[in-house]
Phi, psi and omega in degrees: 000315178300320180297319179298315180297321178297319180295316180297318179296319180295319179296318179297318180296319179294319178299318179296318180297316180296317179300314180297320181293316183289330181260000180059033178260154183280330177053044180271142179276332187271353178070018179248138188225149171246124183244123178273141178235123173251114176247129186298314187200160174281122161194167192305314185295309181293322177300317180294321179296317178298317180295318178298319178300312180298314182299318180294317181293319177297319179297320184281322188254339186095136184302327183284350186253358180226131176245130180259128173255088185272131179226133179249130186273359178060029178086003184258123176295323178298320179293325175304317179297317179297316180298315181301315180296324178294316179296322177296318179295332177279351180058049176296160184278337181198149177241128170258123182251114186258100181105160190299313181299325178293318179296316180299319180295316180295319180297325178285339187270333184205145171245006183251320181280133178299136180236127174244124175269152168216162186059034178258126183281320184208111182291329179300314179289315185298321186248008179053053184276150175247136177055047179293127182242019180108343178236126181289315184087180181063229184253022186231136167207198178149203183232156185242139183255017184286112172282153183300113184291330176297319179291327176293320177297319178296325180293320177299317179295321180295320184277326186229065183294338183264358179292152180245322187239127179247129173255130176259117187251125180197172181271127182293342181277357182249103184299329180291331176291319176297320178302313181296319178298319180298329181278313188280335182301308179294331176298315180291321179296324178294338177273358177102001179279151166267124189240132178230147177265141175231112187246129171257148185276327178195193184294340185289332182245018179301313184300310183297317181289322178297317178298321178294319179295317181296320182291332186258358189232152171274329178217143175248136174247129176244118179288184177288093188236120186292323179293317177298320181297330180274357184234025186298323179295319178295318181297314181291325177296329180289349181276358182307123180087348180207069189278077176290131181294144181244129170256131188248154179281345178208163190295322182300317178293317180299321181297328183270329186209001187253169175259331182202162179204154167250101196241156173257172173268112178289332175298313180297324179296314177296324179297316177298323177295320177297322177297320177296318180299318180298318179297321179293312184294327180273001178076020182270348180209152176261125184300327181296340182255002185271118178289156174297136179257151186238157177299140187271341185210153175234156182225133173282125182227156176226156179265107185294329182289310182287325176300318178295321180297324183263359180071034182255130174254114182291153176297165176294151179096003178260138180264134181288134173283137177282119181255118180286137177287143178297137181280000000 
């Protein structure tokens, strides 16, 4: 009889393990979870997304029930890989990957642990997907930070109707930046602009490439690019003597070196990701069936300090970005 009960218990345990593995659920009895976070680099947008993610999970699960293992890769894709492998070895219950390199690293590290991306511009490009229909499948889902590129092109036309040449400045190591350039370039060309790409390989050649872009362009557009976001001071410094106005794909870049942006709330994006994570951890949703979620609203904003420096008056309907004074 004891042997029979042991066999039944073993079968039930095995069934539970298989179910949890196939549905990517944690299946924990104690309701306590460890969530790994891979953030590519420090900057305002990614920081806000991480904070929103944490706040949502704490709200849903309770502060005492969730432990965050936060790791920052310092801008290195290789470090993202190391962090992802470490989190997998720790058997965390879920991984939040903040930025494309972080998502790619997590996807390469595990097919069993649920992975949620955030601050991802295009999942098709990031994960080399075929026939993407809005749901990644497997153990991956998340949120997308792509602001409407058509509307960004219209904003450039609205602010600089007399410009002739647009330079698109971004890091060649970030595929999502290339994706954005591929989309917005023909939009701008259809408006009559001559458009050129200016690509820097990493932080070492930002200054030289920015100077070349400024010399050749009437306006510079920077997409949502993590390397550029971490180098805004360098980019604006490279404008000395030739301060070409910059329109940015997100507020963090605009705050550091731009005149205007059509931006989303990265905090809200991270918060939505946290809500998704809670559903997965509580067994209320299967990650393989969860479609990618998108930012619900955009806001036209301008940088009052840089606009004043360049003598630019933004059109009506633009909200001023709050610029903190240097301490």
